[in-house]
Structure formats: C-alpha cells, structure tokens
C-alpha positions as MATLAB code, in Angstrom:
seq = 'XXXXXXXXXXXXXXXXXXXXXXXXXXXXXXXXXXXXXXXXXXXXXXXXXXXXXXXXXXXXXXXXXXXXXXXXXXXXXXXXXXXXXXXXXXXXXXXXXXXXXXXXXXXXXXXXXXXXXXXXXXXXXXXXXXXXXXXXXXXXXXXXXXXXXXXXXXXXXXXXXXXXXXXXXXXXXXXXXXXXXXXXXXXXXXXXXXXXXXXXXXXXXXXXXXXXXXXXXXXXXXXXXXXXXXXXXXXXXXXXXXXXXXXXXXXXXXXXXXXXXXXXXXXXXXXXXXXXXXXXXXXXXXXXXXXXXXXXXXXXXXXXXXXXXXXXXXXXX';
ca = [
      56.545   41.429   99.734;
      53.534   39.104   99.880;
      53.075   39.671  103.628;
      52.305   43.393  103.184;
      48.712   44.031  104.197;
      46.207   46.570  102.843;
      47.119   49.092  105.556;
      50.771   48.752  104.529;
      50.101   49.197  100.827;
      47.471   51.948  101.304;
      45.829   50.837   98.058;
      44.147   47.686   96.727;
      46.303   45.362   94.651;
      45.337   45.721   90.971;
      43.586   42.704   89.505;
      44.951   40.644   86.646;
      48.632   40.863   87.652;
      50.955   37.898   87.361;
      52.853   36.800   90.474;
      55.971   38.684   89.353;
      53.991   41.792   88.368;
      52.229   41.868   91.736;
      55.527   41.500   93.578;
      56.987   44.405   91.601;
      53.877   46.499   92.207;
      54.062   45.803   95.936;
      57.726   46.730   96.020;
      57.119   50.033   94.254;
      54.357   50.920   96.725;
      56.556   49.991   99.651;
      59.767   51.707   98.579;
      58.108   54.930   97.439;
      56.381   55.247  100.810;
      59.728   54.705  102.476;
      61.423   57.399  100.410;
      58.555   59.799  101.154;
      59.286   59.299  104.852;
      62.943   60.174  104.241;
      61.896   63.308  102.380;
      59.653   64.216  105.336;
      62.575   63.786  107.717;
      64.668   66.056  105.524;
      62.042   68.788  105.624;
      61.712   68.586  109.392;
      65.465   68.666  109.973;
      65.369   71.959  108.093;
      62.555   73.207  110.358;
      64.560   72.384  113.492;
      67.662   74.153  112.211;
      65.626   77.140  111.084;
      64.051   77.432  114.541;
      67.502   77.447  116.152;
      68.554   80.220  113.785;
      65.569   82.505  114.372;
      65.777   82.041  118.162;
      69.523   82.790  118.211;
      70.251   79.434  119.871;
      72.090   77.719  117.016;
      75.549   78.605  118.345;
      74.745   77.085  121.735;
      73.086   73.885  120.507;
      74.542   70.581  119.363;
      72.355   68.805  116.822;
      72.862   65.192  115.713;
      71.142   63.257  112.941;
      71.436   59.483  113.055;
      69.429   56.249  112.910;
      69.220   52.890  114.650;
      70.011   50.888  111.509;
      70.393   51.036  107.768;
      67.956   49.665  105.221;
      67.912   47.653  102.007;
      66.196   49.324   99.084;
      66.668   46.422   96.696;
      70.378   45.723   97.188;
      71.006   41.952   97.188;
      67.347   41.609   96.264;
      66.178   42.557   99.768;
      64.267   45.134  101.748;
      64.244   45.675  105.523;
      67.467   45.075  107.529;
      68.896   42.448  110.009;
      71.617   41.142  107.696;
      75.213   42.279  108.110;
      75.743   43.699  104.652;
      76.743   47.342  104.440;
      73.358   48.873  103.459;
      71.783   47.769  106.748;
      74.911   47.689  108.875;
      75.918   51.306  108.429;
      74.050   54.364  109.692;
      74.272   58.105  109.106;
      75.818   60.268  111.795;
      75.764   63.999  111.140;
      76.624   66.432  113.935;
      76.386   70.234  113.931;
      77.978   71.938  116.903;
      79.390   75.398  116.136;
      82.663   76.069  117.899;
      83.302   72.347  118.338;
      82.835   70.672  114.955;
      84.681   72.314  112.046;
      82.280   72.963  109.150;
      82.648   70.486  106.304;
      84.806   68.072  108.280;
      84.495   64.293  108.143;
      86.173   61.263  109.711;
      86.443   57.620  108.703;
      87.008   55.972  112.099;
      84.800   53.044  113.096;
      82.018   54.416  115.279;
      79.269   52.410  116.991;
      76.001   53.382  118.624;
      77.223   52.806  122.180;
      79.514   55.803  121.602;
      76.547   58.177  121.458;
      75.715   58.317  125.159;
      79.365   58.799  126.044;
      79.546   61.686  123.576;
      76.453   63.441  124.930;
      77.744   63.162  128.481;
      81.120   64.513  127.405;
      79.474   67.500  125.702;
      77.508   68.185  128.903;
      80.580   67.836  131.117;
      79.163   64.811  132.945;
      81.280   61.816  133.954;
      79.983   58.510  132.516;
      79.032   55.585  134.740;
      81.895   53.066  135.056;
      79.727   50.310  133.580;
      79.020   52.213  130.383;
      80.555   50.961  127.163;
      81.634   52.992  124.156;
      83.875   56.041  123.800;
      83.175   59.729  123.456;
      83.374   60.960  119.885;
      84.207   64.484  120.994;
      87.926   64.201  120.086;
      86.968   63.056  116.585;
      84.345   65.774  116.251;
      86.900   68.395  117.174;
      89.291   67.079  114.548;
      91.775   65.524  116.944;
      93.453   62.205  116.210;
      93.308   59.794  119.154;
      96.419   57.637  119.338;
      94.327   54.504  119.761;
      90.891   53.910  118.267;
      88.986   50.711  117.588;
      90.081   48.786  114.523;
      87.116   46.413  114.444;
      83.588   46.033  115.735;
      81.098   43.295  116.606;
      77.477   42.731  115.616;
      74.937   40.057  116.506;
      71.336   39.284  115.559;
      69.663   36.797  117.909;
      66.073   36.245  116.740;
      66.737   33.170  114.637;
      63.942   32.610  112.070;
      61.450   34.616  114.133;
      57.848   34.518  112.987;
      57.832   38.044  111.530;
      61.110   38.191  109.607;
      62.380   34.610  109.139;
      66.029   35.752  109.239;
      68.697   33.387  110.514;
      70.682   34.375  113.599;
      74.062   35.761  112.648;
      77.038   37.540  114.121;
      80.298   38.859  112.805;
      83.238   41.188  112.770;
      83.933   44.194  110.554;
      87.279   45.886  110.241;
      88.197   48.735  107.904;
      88.971   46.274  105.121;
      87.196   42.955  105.775;
      84.028   41.439  107.158;
      83.524   37.972  108.621;
      79.950   36.719  109.129;
      78.772   33.490  110.754;
      75.293   31.940  110.591;
      75.362   29.395  113.452;
      72.116   27.774  112.354;
      70.378   28.153  115.733;
      69.124   30.878  118.048;
      71.128   30.010  121.179;
      67.856   29.723  123.107;
      67.222   33.462  122.873;
      63.690   34.879  123.324;
      61.975   35.302  119.973;
      64.180   32.731  118.234;
      62.584   29.713  116.586;
      63.624   26.260  117.750;
      64.757   25.176  114.302;
      68.269   24.421  113.105;
      69.950   25.129  109.796;
      73.326   24.227  108.340;
      75.955   26.676  109.691;
      77.516   29.016  107.115;
      80.475   31.411  106.988;
      81.165   34.432  104.806;
      84.283   36.516  104.388;
      84.337   39.694  102.288;
      87.188   41.872  101.103;
      85.576   45.298  101.393;
      88.322   47.049   99.450;
      88.114   44.830   96.370;
      84.456   43.881   96.738;
      82.611   46.793   98.422;
      79.208   45.444   97.307;
      79.918   42.118   99.061;
      79.057   39.895   96.132;
      81.880   37.358   96.434;
      82.269   35.167   99.499;
      86.016   34.492   99.964;
      85.794   32.237  102.996;
      86.568   29.033  101.096;
      88.909   30.753   98.661;
      91.331   31.510  101.478;
      91.277   27.964  102.780;
      90.325   29.165  106.236;
      90.479   26.289  108.683;
      90.882   25.953  112.404;
      93.359   23.656  114.054;
      91.109   21.970  116.605;
      94.049   20.562  118.530;
      95.906   23.837  118.874;
      92.839   26.147  118.770;
      94.550   28.549  116.432;
      94.082   29.698  112.865;
      95.715   27.840  110.050;
      94.628   29.936  107.091;
      98.063   29.743  105.518;
      98.169   25.958  105.354;
      96.460   23.596  102.888;
      93.429   21.804  104.301;
      95.162   18.424  104.184;
      97.802   19.758  106.607;
      95.302   20.941  109.184;
      94.396   18.335  111.846;
      90.760   17.336  111.560;
      90.305   19.083  108.186;
      87.752   21.217  110.000;
      86.045   24.215  108.462;
      85.899   26.711  111.292;
      85.794   30.356  112.295;
      88.412   33.019  112.302;
      86.867   34.052  115.612;
      84.987   31.660  117.857;
      81.992   32.541  119.981;
      83.401   31.036  123.185;
      83.743   34.494  124.714;
      81.718   37.086  122.787;
      82.953   39.889  125.040;
      86.435   39.472  123.589;
      85.298   39.701  119.973;
      85.635   43.159  118.507;
      83.477   43.221  115.431;
      80.421   44.422  113.654;
      77.721   43.113  111.416;
      74.065   43.026  110.460;
      71.582   40.319  109.500;
      70.952   38.530  106.236;
      69.271   35.407  104.963;
      71.972   33.451  103.243;
      75.039   33.487  101.050;
      75.644   36.562   98.944;
      74.101   36.516   95.522;
      76.509   36.878   92.615;
      73.971   39.032   90.761;
      73.414   42.487   92.266;
      69.794   43.535   92.414;
      68.770   46.921   90.990;
      69.600   49.683   93.426;
      67.013   52.394   93.939;
      68.491   55.890   93.565;
      68.902   57.644   96.877;
      69.460   54.390   98.743;
      71.606   56.134  101.338;
      69.372   57.280  104.179;
      71.484   60.336  104.831;
      71.562   61.571  101.227;
      68.512   63.789  101.488;
      69.150   65.171  104.975;
      72.803   65.659  104.084;
      71.779   67.734  101.117;
      69.610   69.917  103.359;
      72.354   70.309  105.934;
      74.782   71.229  103.220;
      72.417   73.939  102.036;
      71.905   75.332  105.532;
      75.605   75.210  106.407;
      76.751   75.573  109.997;
      79.307   73.351  111.708;
      78.098   70.179  110.029;
      80.003   66.957  110.618;
      79.116   63.797  108.740;
      80.328   60.372  109.696;
      78.884   57.520  107.773;
      76.045   56.766  105.427;
      74.123   53.698  104.292;
      73.156   51.833  107.317;
      73.456   50.396  111.052;
      75.115   51.323  114.599;
      78.070   50.362  113.075;
      80.913   51.389  110.861;
      80.774   54.873  109.489;
      82.794   56.376  106.668;
      82.933   60.140  106.462;
      81.486   62.293  103.712;
      82.405   65.931  103.804;
      79.697   68.592  103.886;
      80.173   72.215  103.113;
      79.196   74.823  105.685;
      79.431   78.453  106.617;
];
C-alpha cells in the first residue's frame, strides 16, 4: 500500500505511526473508498431500474450488470487483481430480461466475457461475424440446457513484472473442479513486460476440497511430463518418468488449443488466509438491490473476473 499517493488516500497520513500501523491505515482508507464505490453503483442500478419502471419500458429492455474483473479485498493478503485466484478471476453477471429470463433463476455453467457480445447480438436478432469467439448465453438465460457447453476455460496475464503492478506473467486453466496455474518466469516479449526472469512455478488446486485455494497440490500429485512421449505421467512415480522432469499438465505450444481460465497473482498460495473484509463479493450489494426490486433477474457468478461464474438465485416478481 506504500505506493498510494495523497490523491489516492484523500487524507494526510497520520504522524507517529509504525510501519505496520501506517500500512493498516492505508489499507483501511483504500478499501473503504472501494466499498463506497460499490455502494454508489448499487444506488445507481436502482435508479436505472426505477426509470425503466416509470417509463413503462422495463418489459421491453434487457439489463445486465457485470464487471471486467474481480478484486481482492484482503484475501491472500492482497488487493487489486491480476492473479488467477477466485476473488479476481470471477465476475458478477446479473441479467434482467422479462419474458426471457425466469425470475430468481441461476445457472452454474462456465461463462466467459467473450460470450457477452454473442449474447447481445442474439437478443437483437443479429448474426455474429464468423471471426467472433464465444457463445450466446441466451439458451442458458432462458433456462434451456445445451447438450454441449464448455467444461474449462483459459486465462493469461502478459505484463510480466510491469512497472506499476510488479505481478509475474501467468496463465492457466480452470474447470468446474480444478485450477492449474503456471508462472513461466518471463513475459514472452510482450509490450509492457519487464525483461527480467524468475524461476518458473506451477500450482494446482482442488476447488471442491480447497475452495479458498490455500494448498498447492501440484507436487502432491507427482505431476510430471514424459519428455520423450510428450504425454502426462501423473500416475507414475517420478523415478519411472524419463528425464524426471517437472512439467505442465498443459503446455503452451499452442495456446489456441488450451481451454482454461485464470487470473494473476504474485507467487505460491499462502497457507494462512488473510482477513476477509465483509462484502468482498462485488455483486453482493447490487444483488441485494435487484432482489428488492424484483423483475426477471438472473444471476450468474460472483466474486471476480471474465471467467467462471457460479449461479446465485435471486427472488423476483
């Protein structure tokens, strides 16, 4: 928090504080301002919905509430985003569209931000461009069950150790139950990345048994790659794997073939969870307002980035 300037803090730092006390004071200033912004968003969502009601346009209007990323409010000892842990990876997605979205419904399919444009075009009856990625969420919003839907998603952060955030480049895959993250230790020559190398690291989390991602299971599973056969050998002891090489479950030789998801972070998971600020889910406050106002609200996800979303039901008229 030491890089926060006077215009960020909006108050002078009290004198006589120890280093720890000043850090805590800075954090309180920062996080309370952040939560005030969320409260302001909540109030203005209510204003938009109220306007639709009084102009008799609510039944003909689709309204979506979402974000470009999640945010740490102290989880893992961090603030900001960029790491692939759930608080910054997941984002809220709430949709109200009377006659299309059943009130109070929710879904737990993996949804990513490139689905949004496809969905808007589908609602408008416009064919998407052939080069567009993503899938329309309209079948999910209507309550239908597509026979095939993505089972995993991919995420990548390129700006390795950039001057503003000092976060290592990372990429990974998230499925419904697990998450694999790799820190390659370099920025692949991308703009904004620092020309500095670090030791590569891998993380593997069991999201069902360890939803807070506090225990890295990569080494526990004995994950190794057979360099001669280029295939996984996770079920064999290390001494039976040619080369004894520690390697990925998914390589980066062809990123377009990797279905995954993730968000940035600065190193291995801490075993000690940091205090979590109440209301850490960005969609908590707006969701409460939408629940109060009712309508055909549809909520998919909470807690962070264009990325996986788990449904939370809202009540509605």
